[in-house]
N, C-alpha and C positions, 0 to 999 in steps of 0.2 A: 504494500499500500504506499502511496505517496505521502511523504512526511517532510514538512518544511517548518523551520522555526520562524515565527512571525508573531506580532501582537494580534494579528487577524487570523482566524482559523476557520475552515469549513467544518461542519459537523462531520461525524464519522460516516453518516449516510452520504453526505455530499462528496466526501473524499472517495468513497467507493464509486460513485457516479463519475467523478473526474477520472479515476483510473480506467473505467470502462470506456469513457470517451477517448482518452489518450490511446488506448489499445486499438481503437478502430482505425487509426491513421498511421501512415508510414512515419510521419514526422510528428512529434508532440505538438508543435506550434499550430498544426492544422486544426486542433481542438479548441483554439482560442475563442471563437465566437460563442460556441455553446457553453464554454466554461465562464465566459464573462456574463452570459445570461444567468447562469447558476449563482454567481457571485452577487449580481444585482438582486436576484430573488432573495438571497440570504441576508445581505447587508443593507439593502434599500437603495444604495447608490455606490458608485465606484470611486471611492476616495483614493488618494495617493497610496495609503497603506494597503488597500485592497488590490490596487493595480500592481503594486510591488509583489504582493503574495501571489497573485495569478502568474506574474512573470517568473517568479521563482519555481512555482509548480511546473511550469512549462520550460524552464531553463532558457528563457528568452530575456533579452535586454528590456528593462522597464519602459524605455523610450518607444520601442516598437509596439508594446501593448497600449501605451498612451496614444500613439498615432492612430491605431485602429479605433479606439474608444472615441477619440475626438472627430473621427470621420462620420461615424453613424449617429443619427439622432435618437436612436432607441436606447442609447446608454446614457445614464445620468451620472455626472461627476460630482453632484452635490445633492443634498436632500431637496427634493422637489415636492414634498407633500404627498398626500394620498392621491390627488388628481392632477396630473401634469397635462395642461392643455397646450398643445403645440399647433400653431397656426402657420400654414405655408404661406410664404410671402415671395415666392418665385414669380416670374413674369406672368404666367397664365393666371395664377391665383390672384395676384395683384390686380390684373386687368378685369377679373371677375368679381372683385369686391372684398378681397381679403383685408384691406385696411379697415373696412367697416366692421368686420368680425373682430379685429384686434381692438378697435375702439369700444365696441360692445362688451367685450371681455374685461377690458381695463375698467370701464365704468361699473360693471357688475361685481368685480372682484375687489375694486379699491386698491389695486397694485398695478405697477407698470410692467412693461415687458421685461422679462428676466426676474420678476419679483415672485415672492412667495407670501401668501396671506399670513397674518399674524397667527391664525389658529393652525397653520401648517397643513391645511386641507387642500389648498390649490396653489399651483404655480402656473405662470404664463410665459411661454417663449415663442418666438417666431423661428421657423426653421426654413432652410434654403429650398428644400423640395421634399415632398412626401410621396412623389411618384404616382400621383393620381390626377394628372392634368386634365384628363377627360371628364372629370367630375368637379372641377374647380368652381368655387374655392373650397379648400379642404382643411379640415382640422383633425387632429388625433388627440384622443383622451387616453392617456397611458398608451396602451398598444392597440386601441380600437379606433378605426377610422369613422369620422363623421363627415359625410359628403352628400352630394346630390341635393341641389336646391338649398344649400346651407345659406342662411342670412343672419343679420344681426339679432333679429327677434328670436330665432332658434338657438342662437348661442346663449342669449340671456336666459331663456327657458331651461336649456340643458344645465346651466350653472345653478339655477334655482332648484331644479330637480335633484342635482347631485347634493346640494346643501341639505335639502329637506329629507332626503332618504338616507343620509348619513353613511354608516359603515357598511354599505352593501356593495355588490359587484356592479360594474358598468352595465352588464346585461340586465340586471334587476331594475336599474334606474331607467333604462331606455325602453323597457317593455311597453 
């Protein structure tokens, strides 16, 4: 079993999963993305100690792990609260009204872009591209896409629903 000395540690069950993932690939670093997902699931976000831990598990330079994490919008490098709202602001989404979505979210949450609400329930970020241009404008809540005919009113209502329904899953809120 993989053992690494670090102030951050995976649970025994996660270490077994890491070992299985590494064994699936010819090179250990090929397991980086799934292991980063595991780390984010266990630790909530990928802080520098977590990135260093993952790098040590895979015997990779920490800088390479950071490069991968900084490329993908699905990885969080800081505490983003329970609901991370990501609004695409690439060309197509901007042309289709993304700025109105951002304004509605800022107004509803009381925080600016890159902010986290005081109660740590919401964060708001703009991202370069969510890869769903044909459904623009697009927003992602944690890992769930919100698209097709998305407008400012729908954003406000979604935030209201997420607040009111509290500690449920996104699927339960959007039923």
